[in-house]
Structures are given as structure tokens and as C-alpha cells.
C-alpha positions in Angstrom: -2.8 29.6 -5.5 -0.3 26.7 -6.5 3.1 26.6 -7.8 4.9 24.1 -10.0 8.6 23.5 -10.7 8.7 20.8 -13.1 11.6 17.7 -12.1 12.7 15.3 -14.2 12.1 11.6 -13.7 14.3 9.0 -15.7 12.5 6.3 -16.8 13.0 3.0 -19.1 11.3 3.2 -22.5 9.0 0.3 -22.2 7.8 2.2 -18.5 7.1 5.7 -20.4 5.1 4.2 -23.0 2.9 2.6 -20.5 2.8 5.8 -18.2 1.7 7.1 -21.8 -0.8 4.7 -23.0 -2.4 5.0 -19.2 -3.0 9.1 -19.1 -4.5 9.3 -22.1 -5.5 13.3 -22.2 -4.5 13.8 -18.4 -1.2 14.7 -17.6 1.4 12.9 -16.2 1.3 14.9 -12.8 -2.1 13.5 -13.1 -1.8 10.0 -14.0 0.8 10.4 -11.2 -1.0 11.8 -7.9 -4.0 9.2 -9.2 -2.2 6.1 -8.9 0.0 7.4 -5.8 -3.7 7.6 -4.3 -4.6 4.8 -5.5 -1.9 3.2 -3.7 -2.9 4.6 -0.4 -6.2 3.8 -0.8 -5.2 0.0 -1.0 -2.3 0.3 2.3 -5.1 1.5 3.5 -7.6 -1.9 2.9 -3.8 -4.4 3.8 -3.7 -2.4 7.4 -8.0 -2.6 8.2 -7.6 -5.8 6.4 -5.2 -6.6 9.7 -6.3 -5.6 12.1 -9.3 -8.0 11.3 -7.1 -10.7 11.0 -5.6 -9.9 14.1 -8.7 -9.0 16.4 -10.4 -12.2 14.6 -7.2 -14.6 15.8 -6.7 -13.0 19.4 -10.1 -13.3 20.4 -9.9 -16.2 23.6 -5.7 -14.9 23.4 -4.7 -13.2 27.1 -3.8 -9.7 26.6 0.1 -10.1 27.3 0.2 -12.5 24.4 -1.0 -10.5 21.8 1.9 -9.2 20.9 3.4 -12.2 19.9 0.8 -12.9 18.1 1.2 -9.8 15.5 4.3 -11.5 14.7 2.6 -14.9 14.2 0.2 -13.2 12.3 2.2 -11.1 10.2 5.7 -12.8 9.5 5.1 -16.8 10.2 6.8 -16.3 13.2 5.9 -19.0 16.1 3.2 -20.3 14.3 3.0 -24.5 14.3 1.3 -25.8 11.7 
């Protein structure tokens, strides 16, 4: 059994009307839960893509240099073009 507490969230009118349009017959809570789940999935996909890019670009690098390579990929630090 779940216990729910109501909370007030203030948003601007344009945001409210867009959320209302998006939710359809669902509740605002259902819409927000769906959006949070989608964001988590996107975040996981971004992390997997980052790791794959790191693995691809790190091939042939010495292990002690890999942490520096992470900074190159993530922040563009030390990259020479």
C-alpha cells in the first residue's frame, strides 16, 4: 500500500499548459514519473555512449594515461587539433 502526500509546485502558466497538454488523461504525478524515467534512461544511454567512446579512443594508450584521456573526452582538456 502506498501513502501519498500532496505537494504544491509552482510553475509558470506556459509550463502548466504544456504539462496539462502532455498528460492527457493521466495525472500530473504519472506524467512526472514518466518524464523522470525517460531522463534516467537517457542518462544511462549517454553514459554507455561515453564509455564506448572512451574505450575506442583509449586503445593503444598506456594505462597510466587513460585518466588524462577521460578529461580529453569529457572536457576537451589537453586535446590538440
